[in-house]
C-alpha positions as CSV (number, residue, x, y, z in Angstrom):
1,M,11.7,39.1,3.7
2,S,13.0,35.6,3.2
3,A,15.4,33.9,5.6
4,P,19.1,33.8,4.8
5,A,20.1,30.8,2.7
6,A,22.5,29.7,5.4
7,E,19.6,29.0,7.8
8,T,17.8,26.6,5.4
9,P,19.8,23.4,6.2
10,F,19.2,24.0,9.9
11,S,15.5,24.6,9.4
12,F,15.2,21.5,7.3
13,W,16.9,19.2,9.7
14,R,15.1,20.7,12.6
15,S,11.8,20.0,10.8
16,V,12.9,16.4,10.1
17,A,13.7,15.9,13.8
18,Q,10.3,17.3,14.8
19,A,8.6,15.0,12.4
20,L,10.4,11.9,13.9
21,R,9.5,13.0,17.4
22,G,5.8,13.3,16.3
23,E,5.4,16.9,17.5
24,H,1.9,18.2,17.1
25,L,1.3,20.9,14.4
26,D,-1.7,22.6,12.9
27,Y,-1.4,21.4,9.3
28,T,-4.0,23.9,8.2
29,A,-2.0,26.9,9.2
30,A,1.8,26.0,9.2
31,P,3.9,26.9,6.2
32,L,3.1,24.4,3.4
33,N,6.6,23.2,2.7
34,R,7.0,22.4,6.4
35,A,3.6,20.8,6.7
36,V,4.4,18.5,3.8
37,L,7.8,17.7,5.2
38,L,6.5,16.9,8.7
39,L,3.9,14.5,7.4
40,A,6.0,13.0,4.6
41,V,9.1,12.1,6.5
42,P,7.4,9.5,8.8
43,M,5.1,8.4,6.1
44,V,8.0,7.7,3.7
45,L,10.0,6.0,6.4
46,E,6.8,3.9,7.2
47,M,6.6,2.8,3.6
48,I,10.3,2.2,3.3
49,M,10.0,-0.4,6.1
50,E,7.0,-2.0,4.4
51,S,8.9,-2.2,1.1
52,L,12.1,-3.5,2.9
53,F,10.0,-6.3,4.4
54,A,8.6,-7.2,1.0
55,V,12.0,-7.5,-0.6
56,T,13.6,-9.3,2.4
57,D,10.7,-11.8,2.5
58,V,11.1,-12.8,-1.1
59,F,14.9,-12.8,-0.7
60,W,14.7,-15.6,1.9
61,V,11.9,-17.5,0.2
62,S,13.8,-17.4,-3.1
63,R,16.4,-19.7,-1.4
64,L,13.8,-22.4,-1.4
65,G,13.4,-22.5,-5.2
66,K,11.2,-21.1,-7.9
67,E,8.1,-23.1,-6.7
68,A,8.3,-21.3,-3.3
69,I,8.6,-17.9,-5.0
70,A,5.5,-18.8,-7.1
71,V,3.6,-19.8,-3.9
72,V,4.3,-16.3,-2.4
73,G,3.4,-14.6,-5.6
74,L,0.1,-16.4,-6.1
75,T,-0.9,-16.1,-2.4
76,E,-0.1,-12.3,-2.6
77,S,-2.4,-12.0,-5.6
78,I,-5.2,-13.4,-3.4
79,M,-4.1,-11.4,-0.4
80,S,-4.3,-8.3,-2.6
81,L,-8.1,-8.7,-2.5
82,V,-7.9,-8.5,1.3
83,Y,-5.6,-5.5,1.0
84,A,-8.1,-3.9,-1.4
85,V,-10.9,-4.1,1.1
86,A,-8.7,-2.9,3.9
87,I,-7.2,0.0,2.0
88,G,-10.6,0.9,0.5
89,I,-12.0,1.3,4.0
90,S,-8.8,3.1,5.0
91,F,-9.4,5.8,2.3
92,A,-12.7,6.6,4.1
93,A,-10.9,6.5,7.5
94,T,-8.2,9.0,6.5
95,A,-10.6,11.3,4.7
96,I,-13.2,11.4,7.5
97,V,-10.8,11.6,10.4
98,A,-8.7,14.3,8.6
99,R,-11.8,16.3,7.9
100,R,-13.0,16.2,11.5
101,I,-9.5,17.2,12.7
102,G,-9.5,20.1,10.2
103,E,-12.9,21.2,11.6
104,K,-11.3,21.1,15.1
105,D,-13.8,18.3,16.2
106,P,-11.7,15.5,17.8
107,A,-14.7,14.0,19.5
108,R,-16.4,13.2,16.2
109,A,-13.0,12.0,14.9
110,A,-12.8,9.5,17.8
111,Q,-16.3,8.3,17.1
112,A,-15.5,7.7,13.5
113,A,-12.3,5.9,14.4
114,G,-14.2,3.5,16.8
115,Q,-16.8,2.7,14.1
116,I,-14.0,2.1,11.6
117,L,-12.4,-0.4,14.0
118,L,-15.7,-2.2,14.4
119,I,-16.1,-2.5,10.6
120,G,-12.5,-3.6,10.1
121,F,-12.6,-6.4,12.6
122,T,-15.9,-7.8,11.4
123,V,-15.0,-7.8,7.8
124,S,-11.5,-9.3,8.3
125,A,-12.9,-12.1,10.5
126,V,-15.4,-13.1,7.8
127,L,-12.8,-13.0,5.0
128,G,-10.3,-15.0,7.1
129,V,-12.7,-17.9,7.6
130,I,-13.9,-18.0,4.0
131,L,-10.4,-17.6,2.3
132,G,-8.4,-19.6,4.9
133,L,-10.7,-22.7,4.5
134,N,-10.4,-22.5,0.7
135,A,-6.7,-21.8,0.4
136,K,-5.9,-25.0,-1.6
137,R,-8.8,-24.5,-4.0
138,L,-7.8,-20.8,-4.6
139,L,-4.3,-21.8,-5.6
140,E,-5.6,-24.3,-8.0
141,L,-8.0,-21.8,-9.5
142,L,-5.0,-19.4,-10.1
143,G,-3.4,-22.1,-12.3
144,A,-0.7,-23.3,-9.8
145,D,0.7,-26.7,-10.7
146,A,0.4,-29.7,-8.3
147,A,3.9,-29.2,-6.8
148,T,3.2,-25.5,-6.1
149,V,-0.2,-26.3,-4.5
150,A,1.3,-29.0,-2.3
151,L,4.1,-26.7,-1.1
152,G,2.0,-23.6,-0.6
153,T,-1.4,-24.7,0.8
154,D,-0.3,-24.2,4.5
155,F,1.4,-20.9,3.7
156,A,-1.7,-19.6,1.9
157,A,-4.1,-20.8,4.7
158,L,-2.1,-19.0,7.4
159,M,-1.8,-15.8,5.4
160,L,-5.4,-15.7,4.4
161,G,-6.8,-17.0,7.7
162,G,-4.7,-14.5,9.7
163,N,-5.5,-11.5,7.6
164,V,-7.0,-9.6,10.5
165,T,-3.5,-8.5,11.6
166,V,-2.7,-6.7,8.3
167,F,-6.3,-5.5,8.0
168,M,-6.2,-3.8,11.3
169,I,-2.7,-2.4,10.8
170,F,-3.9,-0.7,7.6
171,L,-7.1,0.7,9.2
172,I,-5.6,2.0,12.4
173,N,-2.6,3.6,10.6
174,A,-5.1,5.3,8.3
175,V,-6.7,6.8,11.4
176,F,-3.4,8.0,12.7
177,R,-2.4,9.5,9.3
178,G,-5.8,11.3,9.0
179,A,-5.2,12.8,12.5
180,G,-1.7,13.9,11.6
181,D,-0.1,11.3,13.9
182,A,2.1,9.9,11.1
183,V,5.0,9.0,13.4
184,I,2.9,6.5,15.3
185,A,1.9,4.8,12.0
186,M,5.6,4.8,11.1
187,R,6.6,3.2,14.4
188,T,3.9,0.6,14.0
189,L,5.3,-0.7,10.7
190,W,8.9,-0.5,11.9
191,L,7.9,-2.7,14.9
192,A,5.8,-5.2,12.9
193,N,8.0,-5.5,9.9
194,G,11.2,-5.4,11.9
195,L,10.0,-8.4,13.9
196,N,8.9,-10.0,10.6
197,I,12.4,-9.5,9.0
198,V,14.1,-11.1,12.1
199,L,11.7,-14.0,12.5
200,G,11.4,-14.8,8.8
201,P,14.6,-16.7,8.3
202,C,14.3,-18.2,11.8
203,F,11.0,-20.0,11.0
204,I,11.9,-20.6,7.3
205,F,15.3,-22.3,8.0
206,G,14.8,-23.4,11.6
207,L,17.4,-21.1,13.2
208,G,17.8,-21.1,17.0
209,P,14.8,-22.5,18.9
210,C,12.4,-22.0,15.9
211,P,11.2,-25.1,14.0
212,E,12.2,-25.4,10.3
213,M,8.9,-24.7,8.4
214,G,10.1,-23.8,4.9
215,V,7.8,-21.3,3.1
216,T,5.1,-21.8,5.7
217,G,7.5,-20.2,8.3
218,A,7.3,-17.0,6.4
219,A,3.6,-16.8,7.1
220,V,4.1,-17.6,10.8
221,A,6.7,-14.8,11.1
222,T,4.4,-12.3,9.2
223,N,1.4,-12.9,11.4
224,L,3.5,-12.7,14.6
225,G,5.1,-9.5,13.6
226,R,1.9,-7.8,12.4
227,G,0.0,-9.0,15.5
228,C,2.5,-7.2,17.7
229,G,2.1,-4.1,15.6
230,V,-1.7,-4.1,16.1
231,L,-1.2,-4.4,19.9
232,Y,1.1,-1.4,19.7
233,Q,-1.5,0.6,17.8
234,L,-4.3,-0.2,20.2
235,W,-2.1,0.9,23.1
236,H,-1.6,4.3,21.5
237,L,-5.2,4.7,20.2
238,M,-7.0,3.6,23.4
239,G,-4.5,3.8,26.2
240,R,-2.5,7.0,25.7
241,P,-3.4,10.7,25.1
242,G,-3.3,11.7,21.4
243,R,-5.1,13.6,18.7
244,V,-7.7,10.8,18.5
245,Q,-8.6,8.9,21.6
246,V,-10.9,5.9,21.2
247,R,-12.9,4.7,24.2
248,L,-15.2,1.6,24.6
249,R,-18.3,3.8,24.0
250,H,-17.0,4.6,20.5
251,L,-17.1,0.9,19.6
252,R,-20.8,0.5,20.0
253,P,-22.5,0.3,16.6
254,V,-24.1,3.6,15.5
255,L,-26.0,3.0,12.2
256,E,-25.8,6.6,11.1
257,D,-22.0,6.7,11.5
258,L,-21.5,3.3,9.9
259,V,-23.5,4.4,6.8
260,A,-21.5,7.6,6.6
261,I,-18.2,5.6,6.7
262,M,-19.3,2.9,4.3
263,R,-20.5,5.3,1.6
264,P,-17.0,6.4,0.6
265,A,-15.5,3.1,1.8
266,L,-17.5,1.0,-0.7
267,S,-16.2,3.2,-3.6
268,G,-12.7,2.9,-2.1
269,I,-13.1,-0.9,-1.9
270,A,-14.3,-1.0,-5.5
271,Q,-11.4,1.2,-6.5
272,L,-8.8,-1.2,-5.0
273,L,-10.7,-4.4,-6.0
274,I,-10.5,-3.2,-9.6
275,T,-6.8,-2.6,-9.3
276,T,-6.0,-5.8,-7.4
277,T,-8.2,-8.1,-9.5
278,S,-6.4,-6.8,-12.5
279,W,-3.2,-8.0,-10.9
280,V,-4.8,-11.3,-10.2
281,G,-5.7,-11.4,-13.9
282,L,-2.1,-10.7,-14.9
283,F,-0.9,-13.6,-12.7
284,K,-3.5,-15.8,-14.3
285,I,-2.3,-14.9,-17.8
286,L,1.3,-15.4,-16.6
287,A,0.6,-18.8,-15.0
288,A,-0.1,-20.2,-18.5
289,F,3.6,-19.6,-19.3
290,G,4.9,-21.6,-16.3
291,S,6.4,-21.0,-12.9
292,T,9.5,-19.4,-14.3
293,A,7.5,-16.5,-15.6
294,V,5.5,-16.2,-12.4
295,A,8.6,-16.3,-10.2
296,G,10.5,-13.7,-12.4
297,Y,7.5,-11.4,-12.4
298,T,7.1,-11.8,-8.6
299,I,10.7,-10.8,-8.0
300,A,10.3,-7.8,-10.3
301,I,7.1,-6.6,-8.7
302,R,8.5,-7.0,-5.1
303,V,11.5,-4.8,-6.2
304,V,9.2,-2.3,-7.8
305,M,7.1,-2.1,-4.7
306,F,10.3,-1.4,-2.7
307,A,10.4,1.9,-4.7
308,L,6.7,2.6,-4.9
309,M,6.0,2.2,-1.1
310,P,8.0,5.3,-0.1
311,A,6.4,7.2,-3.0
312,W,3.0,6.3,-1.5
313,G,4.3,8.0,1.7
314,L,4.4,11.3,-0.1
315,A,1.0,10.7,-1.7
316,N,-0.4,9.9,1.7
317,A,1.0,13.2,3.1
318,G,-0.8,15.1,0.3
319,S,-4.0,13.1,1.1
320,T,-3.9,14.1,4.8
321,L,-3.3,17.7,4.0
322,V,-6.2,17.7,1.5
323,G,-8.6,16.3,4.1
324,Q,-7.6,18.6,6.9
325,N,-7.4,21.8,4.8
326,L,-10.8,21.1,3.2
327,G,-12.2,20.7,6.7
328,A,-10.7,24.0,7.6
329,G,-12.2,25.6,4.5
330,K,-9.0,26.1,2.6
331,P,-9.3,24.3,-0.8
332,D,-6.6,26.4,-2.5
333,R,-4.1,25.3,0.2
334,A,-5.2,21.7,-0.3
335,E,-4.5,21.9,-4.0
336,A,-1.1,23.6,-3.5
337,A,-0.1,20.7,-1.1
338,V,-0.9,18.1,-3.7
339,R,1.1,20.0,-6.4
340,L,4.1,20.1,-4.0
341,A,3.8,16.4,-3.3
342,V,3.6,15.6,-7.0
343,R,6.8,17.6,-7.6
344,Y,8.8,15.8,-4.9
345,N,7.4,12.4,-5.9
346,V,8.3,12.7,-9.6
347,I,11.8,13.7,-8.8
348,F,12.2,10.8,-6.3
349,L,10.6,8.0,-8.5
350,G,12.2,9.3,-11.7
351,A,15.7,8.9,-10.1
352,I,14.8,5.4,-8.8
353,G,13.4,4.4,-12.2
354,L,16.7,5.3,-13.9
355,V,18.6,3.0,-11.4
356,F,16.2,0.2,-12.1
357,V,16.3,0.6,-15.9
358,F,20.1,0.4,-16.0
359,G,20.6,-1.9,-13.0
360,A,17.9,-4.5,-13.6
361,P,20.2,-7.5,-14.4
362,F,22.3,-6.9,-11.2
363,I,19.2,-6.4,-9.1
364,A,17.5,-9.6,-10.3
365,A,20.7,-11.5,-9.7
366,L,20.4,-10.7,-5.9
367,F,17.2,-12.7,-5.7
368,T,17.8,-15.8,-7.8
369,A,20.6,-17.9,-9.2
370,D,18.2,-19.6,-11.7
371,P,19.2,-18.1,-15.2
372,A,15.7,-18.4,-16.6
373,V,14.0,-16.8,-13.6
374,R,16.7,-14.1,-13.6
375,A,16.1,-13.3,-17.2
376,E,12.4,-12.9,-16.7
377,A,12.9,-10.8,-13.6
378,T,15.3,-8.5,-15.5
379,R,13.0,-8.0,-18.4
380,A,9.9,-7.4,-16.2
381,L,11.8,-4.9,-14.0
382,W,13.2,-3.0,-16.9
383,I,9.9,-2.5,-18.6
384,V,7.8,-1.7,-15.6
385,S,10.3,0.9,-14.4
386,L,10.1,2.9,-17.6
387,A,7.0,4.9,-16.4
388,F,8.0,5.6,-12.8
389,P,7.6,9.4,-13.1
390,L,4.0,9.0,-14.3
391,Y,3.3,6.5,-11.5
392,A,4.5,9.2,-9.1
393,A,2.2,11.8,-10.3
394,G,-0.8,9.5,-10.7
395,M,-0.6,8.2,-7.1
396,C,-0.6,11.8,-5.8
397,F,-3.6,12.9,-7.8
398,E,-5.6,9.8,-6.8
399,G,-4.5,10.4,-3.2
400,A,-5.9,13.9,-3.4
401,F,-9.3,12.6,-4.6
402,N,-9.4,10.0,-1.8
403,G,-8.2,12.5,0.8
404,A,-11.2,14.7,-0.1
405,G,-13.5,11.7,0.2
406,D,-14.1,11.6,-3.5
407,T,-13.4,7.9,-3.9
408,R,-15.7,7.5,-6.9
409,T,-13.4,9.3,-9.3
410,P,-10.4,7.0,-8.8
411,T,-12.8,4.1,-9.0
412,R,-13.9,5.1,-12.4
413,L,-10.4,5.8,-13.5
414,N,-9.2,2.3,-12.3
415,F,-12.2,0.6,-14.0
416,F,-11.4,2.1,-17.5
417,C,-7.6,1.9,-17.2
418,F,-7.3,-1.6,-15.6
419,W,-10.3,-3.7,-16.3
420,L,-11.0,-2.3,-19.8
421,G,-7.3,-1.5,-20.4
422,Q,-4.6,-3.4,-18.6
423,V,-6.0,-7.0,-18.5
424,P,-7.3,-7.0,-22.1
425,L,-4.1,-5.4,-23.4
426,A,-2.0,-8.0,-21.5
427,W,-4.0,-10.9,-22.9
428,F,-3.9,-9.4,-26.5
429,L,-0.2,-8.8,-26.4
430,A,0.7,-12.1,-24.6
431,R,-1.7,-14.4,-26.5
432,G,-3.0,-12.6,-29.6
433,C,0.4,-11.1,-30.6
434,G,2.4,-14.1,-29.4
435,L,4.6,-12.0,-27.1
436,G,4.1,-14.3,-24.1
437,A,5.1,-13.0,-20.7
438,L,6.6,-9.9,-22.3
439,G,3.1,-8.8,-23.3
440,V,2.0,-8.8,-19.7
441,Y,5.0,-6.7,-18.7
442,I,4.3,-4.1,-21.4
443,A,0.7,-3.7,-20.3
444,V,1.6,-2.5,-16.8
445,P,3.4,0.8,-17.7
446,A,1.0,1.4,-20.6
447,S,-2.1,1.3,-18.4
448,F,-0.6,3.2,-15.5
449,S,0.6,6.0,-17.8
450,V,-2.9,6.5,-19.1
451,L,-4.2,6.6,-15.5
452,A,-1.7,9.2,-14.5
453,L,-2.5,11.5,-17.4
454,W,-6.2,11.2,-17.0
455,S,-6.2,11.8,-13.3
456,G,-4.1,14.9,-13.8
457,V,-6.7,16.3,-16.1
458,L,-9.5,15.6,-13.6
459,F,-7.5,17.1,-10.7
460,R,-7.1,20.4,-12.6
461,R,-10.8,20.6,-13.0
462,G,-11.1,20.8,-9.2
463,K,-14.5,19.2,-8.6
464,W,-13.0,17.2,-5.8
465,K,-12.7,20.4,-3.7
466,A,-16.5,20.4,-3.2
467,Q,-16.8,16.8,-1.9
468,Q,-18.6,16.5,1.4
469,V,-17.9,13.7,4.0
């Protein structure tokens, strides 16, 4: 018999409190609504802080002018390649750790986590050296004008050269999420990005004892905040009892384990590289229409990410539940968890999309006083927000594939929808049809809508349930 309706609010808020305390729960046996809630609350809050940082960062930088905004946008398009590699490996990390936890094998989960740390540090160090030393040339290749290159070279060099901090934050948080320790991942980003938000204006404008460094100060603050976040993660992962405890022996390379991780990781990297290089392609097309278009689009995308990041939290909750329940031999429960996450995500992002559609001019005005930049930001935000409900469903379905370790399916989807869809469509509309920057904006919701519908069809077929990791 169901509980009385009067008990529901109490049960809900008690579950929220348990989620924020990080209480341990068997996510393969607990009531599904409660399992989703306990994972989703800290994951959503984690992503809210990430999105708050992104918006706050561009808010302060926008006070330096449109060239500074363009610097951040262009550098982020390069950093997105780093994010792609890190998040691609993190897909494998979450899937493998979640599967081992579902199988009730924490020793193998810790071994996998140690090998993941080894891979992450090595790859990020190599990327840091190559990209950091070529920061100026990369900005020039993206079509930045001379003033933007001169202003942004130091910023780009620091962000690209110091990528190890964000790389390790992504990977270690993926381990925590896979293990069901979502609250530690949340606290990590709240610490790292909280410091970043406080230090950003200090180093940008020279407040207190901090030197005035302009846009370069934003990079200094980012690396300091993220570095502290990584130290906090390592303290929990290696110094305190938890679901996964990594020891020095787990950091010794084991070829068999490295191969097992890199197999799904390579598909995950390809998946994200396809997505992020398509974003680089969009910025390249936009750069031909001047820094005003780039600055306006940068503001719009930062605001959109403010909404999408919490939605990724719900998708990540579904991904963890998929991995753990497949490990426990409960594929039907894994499917039900994803459907529940989709329902919540569509409601959430649909409501946010309505706010953005009707409030785009007011939102854009918060970030720039330049009328031309504001007009571009308004138009981009309005158009990109139209397909929010489909974004919500698509990210949950792709999260389910990744949580199962089936990283190849989203890779194929991204290839057809972005490389063969989004970028050519953006170029055709912008240049072939003479729509200019507007054509780029239209291509974004069009391609993501196709991705969501296609991934929903493949999810229903259910082949991901048989994936082995």
